[in-house]
Structures are given as structure tokens and as C-alpha cells.
C-alpha distance (Angstrom), angle and dihedral (degrees) to the residues before:
residue distance angle dihedral
M1 . . .
A2 3.86 . .
I3 3.69 131.0 .
N4 3.92 132.1 -168.0
T5 3.78 130.5 -172.1
F6 3.80 123.4 -165.4
A7 3.69 130.7 -175.4
R8 3.93 115.3 178.7
K9 3.81 149.9 110.1
E10 3.74 118.1 -85.8
I11 3.75 115.0 -156.9
K12 3.87 117.3 -172.9
F13 3.86 132.0 -154.1
L14 3.75 128.7 179.1
L15 3.94 108.0 -146.5
N16 3.70 135.3 -170.0
M17 3.75 121.5 -134.9
Q18 3.84 95.4 -96.5
Q19 3.77 91.7 52.0
Y20 3.88 91.0 44.7
E21 3.74 95.0 48.8
S22 3.93 92.6 45.9
L23 3.83 91.4 49.0
M24 3.76 93.5 47.8
E25 3.97 87.6 58.2
V26 3.85 86.1 72.6
I27 3.80 103.7 29.9
H28 3.86 95.7 81.8
E29 3.84 88.7 52.2
Y30 3.81 91.9 65.1
M31 3.79 105.4 16.9
N32 3.74 141.3 53.1
P33 3.85 126.8 -143.0
D34 3.72 115.9 -99.0
K35 3.91 111.9 -100.6
Y36 3.83 88.7 -111.4
C37 3.83 92.3 60.4
V38 3.71 91.5 82.4
G39 3.82 110.7 -161.7
G40 3.82 89.4 -2.1
K41 3.76 93.2 -61.9
E42 3.77 127.5 137.3
Y43 3.77 123.7 -114.5
G44 3.86 135.1 -144.0
I45 3.84 126.4 -109.8
Y46 3.81 119.4 -166.6
N47 3.83 123.9 -168.7
I48 3.77 143.1 -178.6
Y49 3.79 112.8 -156.4
Y50 3.81 117.1 -154.8
D51 3.68 125.5 -148.1
T52 3.84 143.9 160.8
P53 3.73 120.9 -86.4
D54 3.87 91.4 -98.6
D55 3.84 92.4 45.4
Y56 3.85 90.2 -113.4
L57 3.84 96.9 158.2
I58 3.92 96.8 52.4
R59 3.94 89.0 42.5
E60 3.75 91.8 52.5
S61 3.77 91.7 46.3
L62 3.76 93.5 51.6
S63 3.74 91.2 52.0
K64 3.82 86.6 65.7
P65 3.84 102.5 -127.0
Y66 3.76 123.9 -178.2
Y67 3.74 88.8 -109.1
K68 3.86 131.1 30.6
E69 3.73 141.1 156.1
K70 3.76 142.1 -165.8
I71 3.76 140.0 178.2
R72 3.78 130.2 -141.1
L73 3.74 141.8 169.9
R74 3.74 113.0 -131.5
S75 3.90 132.5 -164.4
Y76 3.81 130.9 179.6
Y77 3.87 89.8 -153.8
S78 3.79 129.5 72.2
P79 2.94 118.9 -132.3
A80 3.98 93.2 17.5
A81 3.71 117.8 -145.7
P82 3.92 120.3 -137.7
D83 3.79 91.9 -102.5
D84 3.92 95.4 45.7
L85 3.75 117.6 112.1
V86 3.82 118.1 -106.3
F87 3.76 134.3 177.2
L88 3.79 125.6 -128.3
E89 3.77 107.0 -154.9
I90 3.77 137.7 -170.6
K91 3.81 112.4 -161.6
K92 3.77 121.7 -169.7
K93 3.85 130.8 -178.9
I94 3.78 117.4 -158.5
G95 3.83 116.8 178.8
G96 3.75 92.2 -28.2
I97 3.78 97.7 -47.3
V98 3.89 113.9 115.2
T99 3.84 121.9 -148.0
K100 3.78 124.7 -174.2
R101 3.70 128.4 -172.6
R102 3.67 122.7 179.2
V103 3.92 144.7 170.9
S104 3.66 128.7 -156.6
M105 3.67 132.2 -134.9
T106 3.80 139.4 141.0
L107 3.84 121.1 -75.7
A108 3.81 89.6 -111.1
E109 3.79 90.5 53.8
S110 3.77 94.5 48.4
A111 3.82 87.8 56.8
E112 3.81 89.2 53.9
Y113 3.73 93.5 49.0
F114 3.82 93.9 48.8
R115 3.74 89.4 46.7
D116 3.79 102.6 51.9
R117 3.78 105.6 -13.9
T118 3.84 94.1 -98.6
K119 3.77 105.5 162.9
P120 3.90 129.2 -155.7
E121 3.86 116.6 -115.6
I122 3.74 109.3 -61.0
K123 3.81 116.4 -146.9
K124 3.77 103.6 163.6
Y125 3.80 128.2 60.2
I126 3.83 93.3 -138.4
T127 3.81 89.4 58.0
E128 3.82 90.6 52.0
Q129 3.74 86.2 51.1
V130 3.85 93.3 55.2
F131 3.91 91.0 45.9
R132 3.88 89.6 53.5
E133 3.82 87.9 51.3
L134 3.87 89.2 48.1
D135 3.84 90.2 48.3
V136 3.88 92.8 52.5
F137 3.83 90.8 47.3
L138 3.82 91.5 50.2
E139 3.85 90.7 46.7
H140 3.70 90.6 53.0
Y141 3.80 99.3 43.9
P142 3.87 121.8 43.7
I143 3.84 91.6 -142.2
T144 3.76 131.3 -173.3
P145 3.87 133.9 175.9
K146 3.81 106.2 -81.5
Q147 3.78 111.6 154.7
Y148 3.83 138.2 35.0
I149 3.85 116.4 -154.6
S150 3.76 125.6 175.9
Y151 3.87 135.8 164.5
Q152 3.78 147.5 163.5
R153 3.85 114.1 -108.6
E154 3.68 140.0 -159.0
A155 3.74 113.3 -164.6
F156 3.79 135.2 -170.9
F157 3.82 138.4 175.0
G158 3.80 130.6 -156.0
K159 3.78 119.0 -89.6
D160 3.79 90.0 -142.5
N161 3.80 97.7 30.2
K162 3.76 115.8 33.8
D163 3.97 90.6 -174.0
F164 3.81 86.2 67.3
R165 3.83 108.6 87.4
L166 3.85 133.8 177.9
T167 3.76 125.7 -169.2
F168 3.76 136.5 -174.3
D169 3.83 119.3 -157.3
R170 3.75 127.7 -167.8
K171 3.70 138.7 166.6
I172 3.88 91.1 41.2
T173 3.66 103.7 -168.7
E174 3.82 128.8 -168.3
R175 3.72 138.9 179.5
R176 3.80 137.3 162.2
F177 3.76 98.5 -146.7
D178 3.81 135.8 60.9
L179 3.83 85.3 41.1
G180 3.82 99.4 -171.8
L181 3.74 134.1 94.6
E182 3.73 90.6 -132.0
Y183 3.94 86.7 76.6
E184 3.78 125.6 83.6
S185 3.79 120.7 -96.3
Y186 3.87 108.4 -96.7
G187 3.81 139.3 126.6
N188 3.68 140.3 93.2
Y189 3.94 124.4 -27.8
I190 3.84 113.8 -123.5
I191 3.83 96.4 -164.0
D192 3.86 127.6 40.6
A193 3.84 121.4 -93.5
D194 3.77 89.7 -112.7
Q195 3.95 93.3 54.1
R196 3.74 131.8 86.6
L197 3.75 125.6 -161.7
M198 3.83 105.9 -140.9
E199 3.87 120.7 -162.8
I200 3.81 122.9 -168.4
K201 3.76 109.8 -157.5
V202 3.80 111.5 -166.1
S203 3.79 137.0 155.7
D204 3.89 91.7 -153.4
A205 3.81 136.1 5.2
M206 3.82 125.0 -21.6
P207 3.90 112.2 -105.6
D208 3.75 116.0 -96.3
W209 3.83 93.3 -120.4
L210 3.92 89.2 60.6
V211 3.74 94.0 43.2
R212 3.94 89.5 54.9
K213 3.76 93.4 45.7
L214 3.92 95.2 49.3
S215 3.73 87.7 50.0
E216 3.79 93.7 49.3
L217 3.84 91.4 49.0
Q218 3.84 93.6 42.1
I219 3.69 92.7 -121.2
Y220 3.86 112.0 161.6
K221 3.68 131.8 -172.5
T222 3.82 119.2 -102.8
S223 3.73 138.9 -170.6
F224 3.84 108.1 -113.0
S225 3.77 132.2 160.0
K226 3.65 118.4 -176.0
Y227 3.71 93.7 -153.0
G228 3.79 90.4 36.5
R229 3.96 90.7 54.0
A230 3.82 91.4 50.3
Y231 3.71 91.5 48.5
Q232 3.64 94.0 51.4
N233 3.79 91.7 47.9
F234 3.89 86.5 52.6
V235 3.85 89.6 53.8
R236 3.81 91.1 49.7
D237 3.81 90.4 49.8
Q238 3.68 91.9 52.2
V239 3.82 90.1 50.6
L240 3.67 93.4 49.0
G241 3.82 91.2 46.5
N242 3.86 86.7 54.3
N243 3.76 91.7 45.5
E244 3.85 87.6 -141.5
K245 3.83 128.9 140.2
H246 3.80 91.1 -145.1
I247 3.85 129.8 33.6
Y248 3.76 134.8 158.3
I249 3.80 116.2 -145.9
S250 3.84 125.1 177.5
G251 3.84 92.9 -36.9
I252 3.76 98.5 -37.0
S253 3.72 123.4 110.4
M254 3.78 120.3 -161.1
V255 3.80 119.0 -164.6
N256 3.81 123.8 173.2
N257 3.82 91.4 -8.6
Q258 3.91 91.3 -54.3
V259 3.86 118.0 122.9
L260 3.90 110.7 -137.4
M261 3.74 121.0 -170.4
N262 3.82 122.6 -135.1
R263 3.72 113.3 -164.4
S264 3.85 129.3 -157.4
V265 3.79 95.7 32.7
């Protein structure tokens, strides 16, 4: 069983194709492809996000609190077989710093854990610690699968600083049904085909060369959550389906096509 822990800043940018292609001209000078980008190719990431019946976790996240958390099950295979490795992750953001702790198990073992908290064999103390954290989370929140998100990713790390990572995601796909990693990847795209979501993952400051290039290309940081965007699209679909100008859904108000957050509901 493997475990990984991350603590870093994650800065997001939404690029058009011209910006993406221009930036890629200098990426290889300062960065190397991730080991999973075999032959320079991208790889797939497939996720199930869990939430409460009233979508509390994503509603709280979209209200931009100082502290927020979420839980997801991730696979690098689609569809995933029962004996394929998956990763159960708790991701928290505290004052702009992102931490992620995860444990690995098979897809079949993850189903057992969610059903009755049956855990795989634990050989490391740190793994036991993360499972305790997961147990507390699941005792506090009555979660259920709520959102599927997948995407194709290019990933790079710095030649001089391997803790500095940069990723480009495309074909970000969402659905709110067939909520299992055993299903094929399909659904609706939440960014355009000619867009790339770039994430800079760094524990300290961005390198000077990247700062200069972003300024030259007029690439500016943005607030973007894949699960958040998918949920906002769901709310808009509900509004359009009801043909109403004002609607209240699970703590979200939508007025004149604008999504408004309502905390503490």
C-alpha cells in the first residue's frame, strides 16, 4: 500500500491555444516531462468526488472559506477493474496552502471501505494515521458519490527543482450519473476544446522565467475548481429546466443567471 502527502500552493490559469503553444516553446528548456508522460504523451486521470446529500462540501468550497476540504477516489485507468489500484484522497486548503493525503488500495477494497470501513492490510503507521483521518471525515459527513470528473493531463517538473510542477489539463469531462470508476470516461466538457487548464504547483515562489513568460503572454491566474464548475453547470441546468429567473438549490441562489453562494445552510 502506498501513501503520499503533499503541501503546496496551487495556482490556476485558463489558457487559449495561442497562449498554450507559446508557453510550451519554453517549457522544455526549464522542465522535464513527468515520468507518467511516456514518450511525451499525456495521461488520463479519473475521479469520483463524494459529498453530502445536500452538496455541502462543494457549496462550502465555492463560498471561498479560509479552510475547505474534499474527498475523492482517483484512478489512472478507465474503466478500472476490481483489482486495479485506486487512491482515496483527502484534500484540504488552508489559507491558500493545499495539503493532500492519500492511501492506495484496489477498487474492490475501496468499495468495502466505503461500505463498512473494512480496511486493507496496513503495514505502515503513517497509513494507519491517514485511515484514522478518513474515518473521522466519514463519521462527520454522510457522504455519497456525487460527481465524476476526468481529464487528460500533461505534467512537467522543474529541472533544477523537482518540487516545482506544472500541469496542463484538457478534455475535462463531468457527469452526475454512472458514479463509479468501473464505467468508461464520458460526459460533458466543462472547458472548450481550444482551452487548457494550467496548474502551477509549488512550495515557494514561481521561478523568474515563468513569471516573465506569463506576463509576456498576458496569462493571469484565475479561480477554477473542476468539481465547482461542474456543480455550477448543474445548478444552471436545473434553473433552465425549471424556466425560472430565481431558484434556490441546496444552499445556492441563482438570480439572473448568476450563481450566488449561501453559507451555513
